[in-house]
N, C-alpha and C positions, 0 to 999 in steps of 0.2 A: 393247886390252884387251876380253876377251869378257865380255859383261854376262850374268850368271846370271838364269835365270828365277826369279822370286820366287813366294812363296805368298801366301796372304791376310795383310793386316796384322793387328795385334793389336787386335780390336775393343774389347776391355775398356779399353784405353788410349784409343781413339778416343772412347768413350762418355764416359769421365771428363773428357777435354779439352773435349768439346762442352758438358757440364754446367758446368764452370768458366767457359767463355767466355761462354755464354749467362747464367749466374748473375751474372757480373761485369757485364754490360750491364744487367741488371735492378736490381742493387744500385747501380750508378753512377747510373742514371736517377733513382732516388729521392734519393741523397745529393746529387746536383748540382742538383736542380731549383731549390731556392730561390736558391742561389748564382747559377745561370745567369739567373734572373729578375732579380736585383738588379743584376748586373754588365752583362748584355747584353739584358735585356728579352726573354729566350727561355729558357723553362723546360727546353727539350731541347738547349741549346747544347752542353754538354760531351758528351752522349750522341751527337749528331750528329758531333761532331768526332772522338770515339772509334771511331765506326764508319767514317767517311771516311778518316782518317788512321791508324787502328790496325787496324781489322778487315779492311777491304778491302785495304790494303797487306799485312797479315799473311796474308791468304788467298792472295795472290799469291805471297808468300814461301814459305808452306806447300806450295802446288802446285809450285813451282819445285824445292824440295829433296826433295819426295816423289817427283817423276817420275823423276829420275836415280838411277842406282845410287850409294849412299853412298860406295863406294870411289872415285868420281871426284873426290871432294872432297880426297883426299890431295894431289894436285897443286895444287889451288886454295888450299889452307890458308895458305901463306906469302903469296901475293899478297893474299888477303883480309885477313889481318892487317896487312900493310904498308899497305893503303888504310885500314884502320880507324885506324891510328896517325897517318896523314896527316890524317884528319878530326879526330882528337883535338887535333893541332897547330893546326888551322884555327880551332878555337873561340876561340883567343886573338888572331885577327886581325880584319880589319873584317868578315869574313864571319860572325863569331860574335855570338850573341845573349846578352845578360846579363839576368838578373832575380833580385831578391832578394840581390844581392851575389854571385851565382854565374855563372860563365861556362861553361855545359854545353851549349849548343845551337848549331846552325848554322841560319841562315835560308835557306830555299829557297822562293822565291815566297811563297805564303800560309802555307806549313807551316814547322814547325821540326823538326829531328831531334836526337836526343841520341846522339852517337857512343859515349859510354861504354857505352850499353846494348848496342851491337852487339858489344862485347867478350865478353859473355856467351855469344855464338855463336862469333865468329871465334877468340877465344883458346882456347877449349875445343877446337875442331876442329883448330887448329894444334898445341896441346900433345899431343892424341891422335895425330896423325900423326908428330909429333917423337918421342914416346916409343915409338911401335910400328915405328920403323925398325930393322930387324934388323942393319943394317950399322954401327951405333955403339952403344957401351955408355952409354946415357943415364942409367941408375940406379946403376950401380956406380962410374963414374969421376968424380972430383972436377972435372977439367978439362973433360971432354966431356959431363958431366952436370950437377953441381950449379951450377957457374958460370954456364954458359948459362941454366939455369933461373932463377937469381936475376936475371940480367941482364934477361930477359924480364919478370919481375915487377916489376923495378925501373923499367924503361922505361914500361910500361903503367900500373903503380900510381902512379908519380910524376906522369904527365900527368893522371891522375884527381884526385889529391890537390890539385893546383893549381887545379882548377875551382871550388871544392873539392867532393869527393864521397866522403868517407872511407868511409862505409858500403859503397859499391860496391866499393871496394878489399877490405874485409874479405870480402865475399861472393866475389869473384873469387879472392883468396888461398885461402880455404877449399876451393873447387872444385879449384883447381890443386894444392893440397897433397894432396887426397884422391886424384886420379888419379895423381899422382906416386907416392904411397905404394902404391896398388894396383898400379902398374907393377913394384913391387919394390925401390924405393929403400931405401937403408941407413937405419936408424934414427936414426944420428947426423946424417945429412943433413937429415932431417925435423925433428928436434930443434933443429939449428942454424938452420934456416929459420924455425921457430916462434919461436925466441928473438929472432931479428932482427927479425922482424915486430912482435912485442910491443914491443921496445925502441923501434922507429920510431913505432908508434901511441901509445905512452905519451909520447913526446917531443911529437908533434903535439898531443895533448890538453893538455899542460902549457904549450905555448907559445901555444895558441890560445884566447882567452877564451870564445868561445861554445861550444867543445867542453868545455872545463874547467867551464863552468856547468852543462852537461847533467849531468856526473858529480856535481858538487856537489849539484844539485837532486835527483838519484837517491838520494844517500847521506843527504840531509835532507829527506824528503818533506813534513814538515809546515811547513818554513820557506818564507817568501817565496812564498805561494801565488798571488799576483797577477802574478807574473813568471816566476821559474825553473821553478815547478811548475804553472803555470796549465794548460797543455796537458794534461799528465799527469793532473792532478786532474779536469778536465773529461771526459777520455776515460774514466777509471774510473768516474765518476758516470753517464755514458751507458751503459757496459756493464752496470753493476749495476742500473740502472733498468729494463732489459730483462726482468729476471727470466726465467721459464721460456720463454714463448711471444711476448714482446716486446709493444711498444705498437701494433703494426700496421705494414704497409708503407706508407711515406710519412708516417708520423706522428712521426718523430724531432723533439722540440724542440731538441736539442742541435745539429743541423746548421744551425738557423736562427740561434740567439742566442749560443751559447757555444763551440762546438768549432772550433778553427783546423784548416785543411787538410782539410776534410771529403772532397774528392775525391781526396786523396793518401794520406798515411800514417794518417789518422784514419778511413778509410772502414770499417774493421773495427768501430770503435766505434759507427758509425752503423747497421751491419748488425746488430750485437748488440742495440742499443736497440730497433729495429724488428722484428727476428725472434726475439729472446730467445736463451736458451741453446741451445734446440733448433735454431735457424737457424745460429747461429755454430759450434755443435758439428758441424753437418752439413757446413759449409764446411771445418772443420778435417779432417774424415774424408776428404772429397774430395781435398784436399792430400796427406793420408796415403796414400791409394790410389794417386795419381799417382806419388808418390816411390817408393813400394813397387813398383809395376809396372815403373817404369824400371830399378830396381836388380834386379828379377827377371829382366827381359829381358836385362840385362847379364850376369848370371850364366849364362843359357842360351847366349848366343853364344860361338862359338869364336874369332871374330875379335877380335884385340887392339884394333884401331883403333876398331871400333864399340863395344866394351865400354867403353872409356875415355870415349867420347863420352857414352854413356848414364849413366855414372857421374858425369861432370862436369855434365850437364844436371840429373841428379836432385839433386845436391848444391846446385847454384845455387837451385833451386826450394825445396828443404827449407830451406836457410839463410836465404833471403830472406823466406820466408813466416813462419818462426819468429821471425825479427828483427822483423818488422813487428808481428806479433800480441803478442809478448812485450813490445815497447817500449810499444805503445799500452795494454796491461794493466798496465803499472808493474812488470814482472818485471826489465827491463833499462833502462838509460838511453834516452831517446828518440834515434832514429837518423835519421828522415826517410826511411826505407826504404818505398817503395810495396808494396802487396800484389800478388803476380803474378796476371795475368788479371783483377783486380778494380779496382784503382786506376786513375785517370785518367792517360793517357800513351799516345800513339799508337806512339811508337817502342818502348816497352816491350812493349806487347801484340803488335806485329809481330814482335818478336824472340821472344817466347815461343811465337807460332805457328810461327815457322820452326823452333825447337827441336822443336815437336810433329810438324811435317812430317818432319824428319830422323829423329826416334825412331820414328815409324811406318814410314818407309823401311827403317831397320834392322830393324824387327820383320818386315818383309816379305821381306828378303833374306838376313839373317845366320842 
C-alpha cells in the first residue's frame, strides 16, 4: 500500500486534548491528595500512578497510532479485537484481579489493566473497518449486516456485563449504534437493536439488587439518605457549595470527610466545589469543543473508514462525559462511570490518548 503524504494535524484538536489531559492531572492531584495520604502515606500516590501507568503508557500508544497511516489499521482491526476478547475472558481466570465485587482487571506485574477499556478503541476501529468494506452489504442485509452486528455486541457486551460493568456496555452500544446509523443502516434495524438493548438492560436492573437500588434511589431522592442516596446527596451538596468561583484549589472538604469515590466517578463534584461554576463550566466547554471537533473532522473527511472512527470516538467521549456529570449532579441514576481524561485510571487514560493519537493521524491524512 502506498502511504500518502500528510499535511499538518489539526492543532485545535491537539490544544484541546492537551488542556484536558493536563487539567485532568491537576484536578486529580487535588482530589486524591487526602486519600493518598490516608491509605498510602503519600499525598501524590494516585497522581504518580496516573502518570506512570496512564500518561506514559498513553503517550506511547499516542505516538504509535499517530506515526502510522490510519488506513493500516484496517488489516489489524480484527486481530486487535480478537486479542481484546481473549483479555476479557482472562479476567475470569487466575490472572484476573477482583475488587469491590467486580472482576474487571488483569494483574501484570505491579500494574493492573482493564481490558473493557480497550474495547472503546478496538471495537470502534473494527466496526469502522467492517462497515466500510465495499464488498459486503453490512447496512442493508439482515443476515450479512444486522445479525453479525448483534452478535458482535452480544459477545463483547455479555463479557462486560459479567464483570459487571453495565455502564461501559451502554457507552459502547451508543457508539456502535451511532456509527451503524451513520453508515446507512435501515431504521427498522436500528429500532430493533435499541428495543433489544432496552429489554436486556431492564431485565438486568430488575434481577440485580444493586442496580435496582440505584434506580429506586434516583426516583425517591429524599428517602434513605444515609444509604441509597448518600453518594448522590453528598455530591450535589459539594457541587452546590462551590458557587461561582469555588472554595479554592485543594480546599474541598467533601473529598476528605463525605464524598465516596473522589478519584473516580465523583471527581467532577470535587472540581466543582474547588473551582466553582466557572471551573466546572470550563471543563464542560472543553469536552464540548473536543466532541464537536471530532464530528467536524468526520464531516470533512471523504474516507468512510476514518469518518466512522471519528464519529465512534466522539460518541464515546460525549456519552461517557455526559453520563458521569449527569449522574454525579443527580440528573440520572448513579452509574459509576469515570470522567474521561480526568478520573483516576491508567488504562482509561491510555486508551483515550490512543484515541487522540489516531484522531490526529486522521486529521493529518484524511
